[in-house]
VOBA-1610 file (N, C-alpha, C; in pm, whole numbers, padded with zeros to 5 digits, always signed):
BEGIN
Unk-10631+00243+03095Unk-10519+00201+03152Unk-10392+00243+03091Unk-10264+00235+03157Unk-10142+00327+03109Unk-10010+00231+03167Unk-09921+00313+03145Unk-09811+00220+03196Unk-09708+00355+03219Unk-09642+00323+03315Unk-09507+00422+03295Unk-09350+00327+03303Unk-09273+00388+03195Unk-09132+00290+03225Unk-09046+00413+03283Unk-08947+00355+03373Unk-08856+00473+03422Unk-08709+00394+03385Unk-08617+00480+03333Unk-08506+00435+03345Unk-08392+00520+03432Unk-08283+00469+03519Unk-08218+00506+03592Unk-08096+00467+03642Unk-08021+00521+03735Unk-07885+00461+03772Unk-07892+00442+03909Unk-07883+00341+03947Unk-07875+00321+04097Unk-07790+00383+04180Unk-07814+00439+04268Unk-07702+00514+04359Unk-07605+00436+04436Unk-07667+00327+04514Unk-07587+00248+04619Unk-07442+00219+04567Unk-07371+00349+04565Unk-07231+00348+04518Unk-07172+00322+04391Unk-07252+00332+04310Unk-07233+00306+04158Unk-07129+00360+04118Unk-07105+00498+04138Unk-06939+00548+04065Unk-06862+00487+04150Unk-06870+00467+04290Unk-06760+00457+04360Unk-06699+00278+04327Unk-06776+00202+04292Unk-06775+00098+04240Unk-06756+00082+04103Unk-06781+00204+04029Unk-06786+00180+03854Unk-06879+00106+03817Unk-06969+00123+03879Unk-07104+00020+03789Unk-07223+00114+03815Unk-07283+00129+03693Unk-07402+00179+03680Unk-07538+00072+03650Unk-07644+00110+03730Unk-07764+00001+03719Unk-07881+00047+03636Unk-07892+00010+03551Unk-08023+00093+03485Unk-08155+00018+03529Unk-08258+00078+03556Unk-08387+00010+03547Unk-08501+00065+03503Unk-08596-00036+03462Unk-08727+00012+03363Unk-08809-00048+03444Unk-08886+00000+03507Unk-08976-00035+03590Unk-09146-00025+03542Unk-09224-00086+03567Unk-09371-00058+03505Unk-09448-00028+03631Unk-09522+00074+03652Unk-09573+00127+03812Unk-09725+00111+03802Unk-09780+00168+03879Unk-09926+00168+03877Unk-09999+00201+03736Unk-10084+00169+03667Unk-10155+00184+03580Unk-10243+00314+03589Unk-10248+00398+03523Unk-10334+00555+03535Unk-10478+00518+03448Unk-10570+00525+03537Unk-10692+00520+03509Unk-10726+00587+03379Unk-10836+00524+03287Unk-10861+00618+03194Unk-10955+00746+03208Unk-10910+00834+03162Unk-11006+00973+03163Unk-11058+00986+03026Unk-11190+00984+03025Unk-11272+00977+02888Unk-11332+01119+02825Unk-11328+01224+02932Unk-11372+01347+02880Unk-11215+01410+02801Unk-11281+01452+02698Unk-11209+01508+02624Unk-11104+01637+02661Unk-11029+01676+02619Unk-10966+01835+02635Unk-10917+01888+02540Unk-10944+02021+02526Unk-10887+02083+02391Unk-10747+02087+02345Unk-10750+02019+02222Unk-10596+02005+02168Unk-10540+02143+02137Unk-10390+02112+02176Unk-10312+02241+02141Unk-10316+02288+01995Unk-10313+02383+01937Unk-10304+02420+01802Unk-10188+02405+01770Unk-10053+02418+01824Unk-09908+02395+01766Unk-09848+02355+01874Unk-09728+02305+01837Unk-09608+02306+01960Unk-09583+02407+02016Unk-09538+02397+02148Unk-09510+02494+02217Unk-09350+02579+02137Unk-09376+02687+02122Unk-09240+02777+02085Unk-09126+02740+02183Unk-08996+02715+02147Unk-08884+02707+02237Unk-08860+02841+02296Unk-08821+02820+02441Unk-08785+02931+02513Unk-08668+02982+02482Unk-08649+03070+02456Unk-08465+03112+02384Unk-08384+03139+02534Unk-08433+03212+02608Unk-08366+03233+02740Unk-08338+03143+02861Unk-08224+03090+02857Unk-08204+02983+02984Unk-08199+03057+03100Unk-08256+02995+03197Unk-08252+03072+03342Unk-08149+03006+03391Unk-08098+03077+03504Unk-08002+02998+03614Unk-08046+02867+03690Unk-07976+02758+03696Unk-08011+02646+03745Unk-08000+02631+03899Unk-08082+02580+03980Unk-08041+02565+04119Unk-07944+02474+04148Unk-07899+02485+04311Unk-07796+02394+04370Unk-07817+02271+04326Unk-07954+02204+04339Unk-08015+02081+04348Unk-07990+02047+04190Unk-08019+02100+04082Unk-07987+02087+03951Unk-07859+02064+03906Unk-07781+02155+03967Unk-07662+02161+03909Unk-07566+02025+03981Unk-07637+01997+04097Unk-07582+01844+04146Unk-07607+01756+04090Unk-07793+01762+04042Unk-07787+01641+03923Unk-07716+01609+03835Unk-07684+01755+03755Unk-07616+01752+03607Unk-07464+01710+03641Unk-07387+01724+03740Unk-07279+01665+03784Unk-07274+01530+03798Unk-07373+01471+03860Unk-07360+01358+03911Unk-07413+01257+03793Unk-07500+01308+03696Unk-07499+01208+03550Unk-07398+01221+03488Unk-07333+01324+03476Unk-07192+01344+03409Unk-07127+01239+03430Unk-07103+01216+03569Unk-07001+01101+03635Unk-07067+00963+03591Unk-07206+00954+03569Unk-07251+00826+03546Unk-07254+00775+03388Unk-07244+00896+03320Unk-07195+00867+03186Unk-07029+00803+03160Unk-06966+00885+03230Unk-06805+00869+03216Unk-06799+00733+03283Unk-06871+00694+03400Unk-06815+00555+03449Unk-06881+00425+03373Unk-07001+00459+03296Unk-07038+00346+03189Unk-06963+00367+03090Unk-06925+00477+03039Unk-06821+00479+02890Unk-06711+00374+02928Unk-06642+00411+03075Unk-06516+00370+03080Unk-06524+00217+03114Unk-06639+00145+03126Unk-06646+00006+03133Unk-06714-00063+02998Unk-06700+00018+02885Unk-06731-00013+02778Unk-06881-00027+02749Unk-06963+00059+02822Unk-07107+00037+02805Unk-07144+00154+02754Unk-07261+00182+02702Unk-07346+00282+02630Unk-07270+00277+02471Unk-07268+00144+02413Unk-07234+00099+02287Unk-07307+00161+02166Unk-07258+00250+02078Unk-07331+00298+01962Unk-07317+00191+01837Unk-07260+00080+01834Unk-07236+00030+01730Unk-07383-00060+01714Unk-07449-00095+01776Unk-07571-00187+01755Unk-07545-00312+01761Unk-07422-00377+01790Unk-07373-00496+01805Unk-07321-00546+01689Unk-07250-00653+01729Unk-07180-00707+01581Unk-07175-00871+01616Unk-07042-00933+01568Unk-07013-01052+01582Unk-07005-01134+01734Unk-07023-01003+01812Unk-07005-01067+01974Unk-07154-01061+02015Unk-07224-01039+01931Unk-07372-01036+01995Unk-07464-01082+01890Unk-07479-01239+01868Unk-07543-01322+01753Unk-07680-01351+01832Unk-07783-01351+01725Unk-07905-01408+01798Unk-07964-01469+01708Unk-08068-01570+01719Unk-08131-01646+01612Unk-08292-01616+01620Unk-08373-01650+01539Unk-08497-01649+01550Unk-08583-01645+01673Unk-08537-01748+01715Unk-08599-01819+01854Unk-08539-01728+01968Unk-08426-01662+01939Unk-08388-01569+02074Unk-08491-01414+02015Unk-08486-01412+01922Unk-08562-01273+01862Unk-08724-01295+01931Unk-08771-01421+01894Unk-08924-01425+01954Unk-08930-01415+02103Unk-08808-01506+02155Unk-08819-01494+02331Unk-08821-01340+02381Unk-08714-01249+02286Unk-08715-01127+02359Unk-08851-01073+02334Unk-08918-01079+02249Unk-09015-01025+02210Unk-09145-01032+02295Unk-09169-01154+02329Unk-09243-01192+02423Unk-09246-01153+02564Unk-09108-01144+02606Unk-09085-01085+02730Unk-09082-00947+02739Unk-09040-00868+02637Unk-09056-00711+02609Unk-09202-00675+02618Unk-09286-00730+02521Unk-09420-00679+02471Unk-09539-00731+02587Unk-09522-00836+02632Unk-09627-00919+02699Unk-09601-00935+02892Unk-09492-00858+02900Unk-09478-00875+03069Unk-09416-00765+03104Unk-09445-00744+03234Unk-09429-00627+03310Unk-09336-00639+03425Unk-09270-00558+03462Unk-09172-00597+03579Unk-09221-00546+03697Unk-09314-00432+03686Unk-09411-00425+03796Unk-09559-00377+03752Unk-09656-00404+03841Unk-09788-00392+03781Unk-09872-00328+03903Unk-09914-00242+03878Unk-10039-00193+04000Unk-09951-00175+04114Unk-09845-00085+04114Unk-09757-00039+04246Unk-09684-00155+04307Unk-09679-00291+04247Unk-09590-00376+04323Unk-09534-00468+04210Unk-09446-00568+04239Unk-09416-00668+04139Unk-09506-00745+04070Unk-09501-00745+03956Unk-09623-00802+03874Unk-09620-00968+03914Unk-09729-01035+03880Unk-09728-01153+03911Unk-09646-01272+03827Unk-09600-01220+03713Unk-09522-01316+03655Unk-09605-01344+03545Unk-09711-01344+03511Unk-09839-01363+03408Unk-09822-01262+03305Unk-09840-01326+03187Unk-09815-01241+03077Unk-09954-01159+03058Unk-09950-01023+02993Unk-10043-00968+02979Unk-10096-00952+02843Unk-10139-00884+02765Unk-10185-00849+02646Unk-10093-00741+02550Unk-10123-00761+02448Unk-10025-00684+02326Unk-10080-00558+02325Unk-10006-00433+02351Unk-10053-00300+02360Unk-09999-00222+02265Unk-10032-00125+02209Unk-09977-00053+02126Unk-10069+00050+02039Unk-10037+00169+01960Unk-10106+00266+01889Unk-10206+00185+01788Unk-10290+00264+01770Unk-10367+00239+01655Unk-10392+00316+01541Unk-10380+00460+01621Unk-10418+00580+01553Unk-10278+00614+01520Unk-10235+00735+01439Unk-10080+00788+01396Unk-10067+00850+01527Unk-09915+00847+01526Unk-09854+00904+01661Unk-09784+01029+01615Unk-09833+01159+01662Unk-09776+01288+01629Unk-09720+01340+01735Unk-09543+01331+01725Unk-09461+01383+01835Unk-09459+01538+01838Unk-09450+01579+01975Unk-09395+01712+01968Unk-09280+01724+02090Unk-09221+01854+02100Unk-09115+01859+02182Unk-09151+02018+02253Unk-09126+01977+02394Unk-09114+02105+02481Unk-09000+02116+02567Unk-08984+02241+02623Unk-08851+02230+02694Unk-08886+02314+02840Unk-08811+02292+02931Unk-08818+02406+03058Unk-08717+02516+03038Unk-08740+02597+03091Unk-08673+02755+03099Unk-08529+02715+03119Unk-08489+02601+03170Unk-08334+02620+03189Unk-08260+02547+03074Unk-08325+02512+02992Unk-08293+02474+02863Unk-08221+02541+02755Unk-08098+02594+02716Unk-08029+02676+02658Unk-08096+02671+02482Unk-08103+02759+02408Unk-08162+02777+02292Unk-08073+02668+02189Unk-07958+02682+02201Unk-07878+02560+02119Unk-07921+02426+02155Unk-07950+02408+02283Unk-07955+02284+02320Unk-08087+02214+02280Unk-08206+02304+02283Unk-08320+02303+02221Unk-08312+02238+02078Unk-08233+02331+02014Unk-08209+02300+01862Unk-08165+02136+01852Unk-08036+02112+01949Unk-08024+01995+01911Unk-08117+01850+01948Unk-08181+01907+02061Unk-08274+01794+02079Unk-08398+01784+02021Unk-08463+01909+01939Unk-08539+01898+01848Unk-08506+01810+01716Unk-08408+01827+01690Unk-08347+01800+01572Unk-08320+01592+01606Unk-08257+01576+01718Unk-08273+01445+01760Unk-08385+01352+01782Unk-08491+01428+01830Unk-08633+01384+01841Unk-08693+01372+01686Unk-08662+01467+01594Unk-08731+01463+01464Unk-08663+01346+01379Unk-08526+01347+01407Unk-08484+01224+01316Unk-08523+01056+01334Unk-08512+01081+01533Unk-08555+00974+01542Unk-08705+00899+01539Unk-08796+01038+01527Unk-08933+00981+01498Unk-08956+00927+01357Unk-08865+00995+01256Unk-08891+00916+01109Unk-08834+00792+01146Unk-08726+00750+01207Unk-08653+00624+01223Unk-08769+00521+01271Unk-08839+00565+01394Unk-08935+00483+01452Unk-09073+00453+01336Unk-09110+00576+01267Unk-09208+00517+01159Unk-09142+00429+01054Unk-09043+00411+01000Unk-08992+00344+00925Unk-08977+00169+00996Unk-08947+00164+01105Unk-08909+00064+01174Unk-09076-00010+01203Unk-09153+00066+01251Unk-09279+00004+01255Unk-09390-00003+01150Unk-09382+00062+01042Unk-09426+00089+00917Unk-09584+00134+01001Unk-09581+00229+01070Unk-09710+00267+01141Unk-09666+00443+01141Unk-09789+00544+01136Unk-09720+00690+01125Unk-09697+00716+01256Unk-09532+00777+01242Unk-09493+00854+01357Unk-09418+00939+01274Unk-09472+01087+01347Unk-09409+01219+01290Unk-09422+01318+01373Unk-09362+01426+01359Unk-09365+01535+01458Unk-09508+01606+01384Unk-09584+01621+01509Unk-09721+01685+01468Unk-09738+01810+01532Unk-09850+01907+01472Unk-09877+02014+01512Unk-09977+02005+01652Unk-10028+01894+01635Unk-10140+01862+01754Unk-10066+01730+01831Unk-09969+01765+01911Unk-09917+01619+01946Unk-09992+01562+02063Unk-09987+01402+02028Unk-10026+01304+02133Unk-09922+01231+02205Unk-09795+01259+02166Unk-09681+01223+02208Unk-09578+01328+02255Unk-09577+01359+02370Unk-09514+01454+02397Unk-09344+01457+02480Unk-09254+01487+02443Unk-09124+01480+02476Unk-09078+01598+02544Unk-09066+01571+02661Unk-09015+01700+02756Unk-08863+01705+02795Unk-08796+01803+02788Unk-08657+01831+02828Unk-08685+01892+02930Unk-08661+01878+03046Unk-08674+01965+03185Unk-08583+01944+03299Unk-08581+02035+03366Unk-08447+02015+03491Unk-08567+02017+03600Unk-08468+01944+03719Unk-08521+01957+03862Unk-08604+02081+03882Unk-08569+02181+03830Unk-08621+02320+03869Unk-08738+02349+03788Unk-08776+02292+03670Unk-08921+02320+03591Unk-08986+02215+03528Unk-08951+02082+03581Unk-09045+01953+03531Unk-09188+01999+03584Unk-09224+02000+03685Unk-09370+02022+03744Unk-09421+02098+03660Unk-09374+02235+03642Unk-09468+02336+03597Unk-09455+02282+03429Unk-09359+02273+03366Unk-09380+02219+03219Unk-09492+02089+03185Unk-09478+02000+03279Unk-09579+01878+03293Unk-09726+01937+03296Unk-09738+02023+03405Unk-09872+02079+03423Unk-09918+02178+03304Unk-09829+02268+03254Unk-09864+02331+03157Unk-09907+02294+03016Unk-09823+02169+02985Unk-09806+02138+02841Unk-09854+01976+02815Unk-09835+01913+02934Unk-09896+01779+02910Unk-10021+01761+02906Unk-10091+01860+03019Unk-10245+01845+03016Unk-10315+01896+02930Unk-10264+01947+02830Unk-10338+02009+02683Unk-10360+01861+02608Unk-10294+01751+02623Unk-10323+01670+02525Unk-10483+01565+02603Unk-10525+01585+02518Unk-10690+01499+02543Unk-10659+01382+02623Unk-10727+01336+02752Unk-10725+01228+02839Unk-10619+01250+02939Unk-10515+01345+02948Unk-10415+01368+03051Unk-10450+01454+03141Unk-10449+01436+03265Unk-10479+01511+03379Unk-10349+01540+03462Unk-10350+01645+03549Unk-10222+01651+03621Unk-10221+01541+03721Unk-10313+01504+03769Unk-10340+01361+03882Unk-10246+01250+03792Unk-10307+01221+03686Unk-10254+01116+03606Unk-10096+01137+03574Unk-10039+01255+03575Unk-09859+01284+03563Unk-09813+01234+03675Unk-09862+01216+03818Unk-09781+01206+03912Unk-09670+01127+03913Unk-09665+01007+03848Unk-09545+00924+03815Unk-09431+01005+03787Unk-09489+01079+03687Unk-09374+01195+03613Unk-09308+01296+03685Unk-09398+01349+03764Unk-09393+01455+03837Unk-09270+01404+03980Unk-09276+01289+03994Unk-09211+01257+04137Unk-09092+01158+04108Unk-09010+01196+04015Unk-08893+01106+03977Unk-08835+01104+04096Unk-08745+00979+04095Unk-08657+00947+04213Unk-08517+01012+04149Unk-08454+01021+04263Unk-08301+01079+04224Unk-08230+00991+04142Unk-08252+00859+04109Unk-08148+00746+04043Unk-08230+00758+03918Unk-08334+00819+03865Unk-08429+00810+03740Unk-08380+00917+03666Unk-08308+00922+03530Unk-08282+01016+03466Unk-08394+01041+03335Unk-08449+00961+03321Unk-08577+00958+03189Unk-08712+00854+03237Unk-08791+00886+03188Unk-08921+00804+03207Unk-09041+00850+03106Unk-09114+00734+03050Unk-09233+00767+02993Unk-09351+00711+03045Unk-09468+00787+03024Unk-09599+00712+03023Unk-09701+00703+02915Unk-09744+00590+02921Unk-09845+00579+02785Unk-09953+00566+02837Unk-10051+00630+02793Unk-10187+00604+02824Unk-10312+00577+02734Unk-10376+00483+02810Unk-10501+00416+02722Unk-10630+00470+02751Unk-10690+00587+02694Unk-10778+00708+02765Unk-10922+00650+02698Unk-10922+00558+02569Unk-11045+00553+02502Unk-11086+00401+02560Unk-11214+00362+02476Unk-11279+00228+02550Unk-11186+00109+02551Unk-11071+00096+02486Unk-10995-00029+02476Unk-10886-00003+02572Unk-10828-00069+02682Unk-10746-00040+02749Unk-10601-00048+02708Unk-10620-00159+02580Unk-10492-00197+02523Unk-10448-00111+02419Unk-10512-00004+02392Unk-10472+00110+02281Unk-10454+00215+02315Unk-10317+00244+02300Unk-10248+00364+02328Unk-10295+00472+02281Unk-10341+00580+02342Unk-10375+00717+02265Unk-10308+00841+02308Unk-10208+00853+02385Unk-10138+00934+02428Unk-10017+00899+02524Unk-09904+00969+02491Unk-09752+00925+02555Unk-09706+01038+02623Unk-09645+01050+02740Unk-09545+01182+02781Unk-09388+01104+02821Unk-09319+01176+02742Unk-09156+01156+02783Unk-09133+01248+02842Unk-09050+01218+02968Unk-08932+01320+03029Unk-08804+01294+03080Unk-08735+01375+02976Unk-08610+01365+02988Unk-08564+01457+03064Unk-08431+01433+03156Unk-08378+01531+03245Unk-08292+01621+03170Unk-08297+01744+03179Unk-08220+01843+03080Unk-08079+01827+03140Unk-08064+01793+03276Unk-07908+01766+03341Unk-07840+01647+03312Unk-07917+01592+03194Unk-07840+01460+03128Unk-07710+01499+03015Unk-07634+01451+03048Unk-07495+01498+02951Unk-07558+01412+02777Unk-07454+01448+02692Unk-07513+01416+02556Unk-07552+01258+02516Unk-07459+01178+02560Unk-07513+01036+02528Unk-07613+00998+02617Unk-07633+01014+02718Unk-07732+00964+02785Unk-07852+01017+02755Unk-07833+01141+02713Unk-07953+01239+02677Unk-08015+01158+02521Unk-07924+01120+02449Unk-07965+01085+02317Unk-08037+00908+02363Unk-07931+00854+02459Unk-08008+00712+02482Unk-08144+00722+02509Unk-08165+00829+02622Unk-08310+00844+02686Unk-08420+00872+02556Unk-08384+00947+02496Unk-08443+00976+02358Unk-08477+00842+02306Unk-08402+00749+02261Unk-08417+00635+02214Unk-08484+00539+02278Unk-08460+00515+02383Unk-08534+00415+02448Unk-08692+00450+02505Unk-08697+00578+02565Unk-08836+00592+02606Unk-08941+00631+02496Unk-08881+00672+02404Unk-08970+00695+02276Unk-09007+00539+02206Unk-08930+00454+02206Unk-08946+00338+02197Unk-09044+00257+02250Unk-09035+00286+02391Unk-09096+00203+02484Unk-09256+00272+02499Unk-09254+00360+02464Unk-09385+00481+02442Unk-09461+00413+02343Unk-09414+00323+02245Unk-09484+00290+02149Unk-09528+00133+02175Unk-09506+00088+02277Unk-09547-00054+02319Unk-09443-00142+02363Unk-09315-00120+02356Unk-09200-00194+02387Unk-09175-00178+02559Unk-09284-00239+02642Unk-09263-00137+02760Unk-09171-00220+02886Unk-09137-00315+02832Unk-09061-00401+02954Unk-08871-00440+02902Unk-08820-00465+02992Unk-08656-00474+02964Unk-08653-00626+03024Unk-08563-00676+02913Unk-08539-00844+02967Unk-08361-00830+02962Unk-08322-00919+03067Unk-08190-00940+03086Unk-08143-01025+02990Unk-08187-01095+02911Unk-08143-01194+02800Unk-08165-01091+02660Unk-08249-00977+02657Unk-08226-00924+02524Unk-08092-00862+02492Unk-08005-00913+02366Unk-07891-00856+02327Unk-07894-00878+02181Unk-07861-00805+02104Unk-07803-00633+02130Unk-07947-00565+02145Unk-07970-00496+02272Unk-08100-00427+02284Unk-08062-00315+02390Unk-08134-00205+02358Unk-08165-00119+02454Unk-08239-00137+02591Unk-08358-00252+02544Unk-08431-00313+02658Unk-08348-00403+02723Unk-08265-00346+02804Unk-08203-00446+02894Unk-08149-00360+03019Unk-08170-00392+03134Unk-08124-00311+03233Unk-07984-00292+03252Unk-07888-00348+03154Unk-07726-00338+03174Unk-07684-00225+03109Unk-07767-00150+03068Unk-07723-00019+02953Unk-07574-00039+02841Unk-07571-00171+02825Unk-07474-00222+02745Unk-07481-00118+02570Unk-07604-00074+02558Unk-07621-00009+02426Unk-07703+00095+02481Unk-07660+00202+02400Unk-07705+00340+02429Unk-07804+00350+02339Unk-07834+00301+02192Unk-07905+00347+02064Unk-07980+00217+02032Unk-08093+00247+01964Unk-08160+00150+01923Unk-08084+00058+01826Unk-08095-00080+01822Unk-08010-00189+01743Unk-08110-00211+01644Unk-08058-00296+01538Unk-08119-00357+01416Unk-08214-00462+01518Unk-08153-00535+01609Unk-08261-00630+01701Unk-08376-00541+01727Unk-08356-00429+01781Unk-08460-00350+01825Unk-08556-00307+01749Unk-08518-00283+01601Unk-08584-00260+01502Unk-08705-00365+01467Unk-08651-00481+01459Unk-08742-00587+01425Unk-08845-00607+01533Unk-08808-00562+01672Unk-08929-00590+01766Unk-09019-00475+01718Unk-08972-00375+01677Unk-09070-00304+01645Unk-09163-00331+01537Unk-09096-00370+01454Unk-09160-00438+01307Unk-09269-00516+01351Unk-09221-00612+01445Unk-09305-00726+01474Unk-09415-00676+01548Unk-09399-00627+01647Unk-09512-00515+01720Unk-09630-00475+01651Unk-09606-00397+01540Unk-09699-00358+01434Unk-09734-00438+01338Unk-09691-00544+01300Unk-09715-00639+01180Unk-09866-00642+01231Unk-09930-00622+01081Unk-10089-00632+01096Unk-10119-00781+01143Unk-10053-00882+01142Unk-10083-01003+01167Unk-10073-01032+01331Unk-10055-00952+01400Unk-10046-00925+01564Unk-10169-00817+01578Unk-10284-00840+01686Unk-10393-00757+01700Unk-10364-00719+01847Unk-10406-00577+01862Unk-10410-00514+01999Unk-10497-00570+02068Unk-10450-00603+02204Unk-10544-00712+02295Unk-10508-00851+02282Unk-10427-00895+02202Unk-10416-01058+02181Unk-10313-01089+02299Unk-10359-01214+02334Unk-10269-01283+02441Unk-10136-01358+02390Unk-10038-01353+02463Unk-09930-01415+02450Unk-09954-01541+02370Unk-10046-01644+02426Unk-10055-01753+02410Unk-10110-01761+02256Unk-10156-01666+02214Unk-10236-01664+02083Unk-10138-01623+01993Unk-10071-01520+02021Unk-09954-01451+01927Unk-09852-01532+01908Unk-09815-01624+02011Unk-09669-01677+01975Unk-09652-01759+01849Unk-09739-01816+01798Unk-09702-01880+01702Unk-09688-01800+01571Unk-09762-01676+01604Unk-09741-01569+01474Unk-09608-01492+01499Unk-09568-01496+01610Unk-09429-01423+01665Unk-09318-01502+01619Unk-09343-01631+01621Unk-09230-01735+01589Unk-09222-01702+01412Unk-09327-01666+01367Unk-09294-01683+01201Unk-09229-01539+01174Unk-09300-01423+01256Unk-09239-01304+01227Unk-09069-01291+01239Unk-09041-01369+01347Unk-08888-01366+01419Unk-08809-01447+01301Unk-08866-01526+01211Unk-08815-01621+01147Unk-08783-01535+01008Unk-08876-01447+00970Unk-08880-01373+00837Unk-08779-01299+00852Unk-08774-01230+00958Unk-08659-01124+00994Unk-08546-01147+01009Unk-08490-01270+01069Unk-08344-01333+01082Unk-08341-01427+00962Unk-08455-01452+00884Unk-08374-01528+00751Unk-08343-01669+00775Unk-08402-01702+00898Unk-08351-01874+00940Unk-08446-01928+01008Unk-08438-02040+01079Unk-08538-02150+01117Unk-08527-02092+01301Unk-08623-02131+01338Unk-08622-02111+01462Unk-08552-02216+01527
//
């Protein structure tokens, strides 16, 4: 099993109305592929010479720059992590955890039934790697690689789980344009054991209103244990949208797969109020990887433990 999370801005007059709507949808799960493939010996070397982009890619870049500008003008994409205007209690933290971890907005290609699923996360170490399309300039490659490296370390601290940059990555982060996305997915992502070109279809066919996505795969015997992930970040994204995609997609690829309109201050909310991972979100990650919760655990069984974990992290009663 696997899941794909998408993030994007709805076009329907978004800029004309000064409004950007983000979406994180879970769509049809990827069937497990049990035949192992050869692991890559090392990360793909960055390509130093950027190629000219197509008119389609240039138009996408212009549109995304307008999206970012519109959101900032409305006070969205906050980078302060919240404050006195965004209080939350242990009860709210536990509620947000349950919504983000156990529910899917979509399932099997249609809206989910509304029933909670089971807890999903990684069991083994997460080794992140970065690859780029030929349209990404060398200077941008250096910045993106640095941002992913720093964020991987933060995710490792937040989860208490091994999350590092690895020479044989099982979590690949791709910065690709409309011109080279298919090529890089085919040549790079399929080098990860268990990932085939067919299983990458949701990432190949991103809608025009999607500016980043992540697919997490469970290719082993346990459908709740993630073994691989691929994040796609449009190279056309401007600076802050680009960084916000890194923050949201990489965290979602660890198991915080859903969004909740009640989660605040949080990046796991469709409203795009916050651009970067917040303290609230770090608590969710720490709870997800706490040893008192087990992979495959139902929400009903996990809920009493979740309440204890939330109370511990907020130092307050439920």
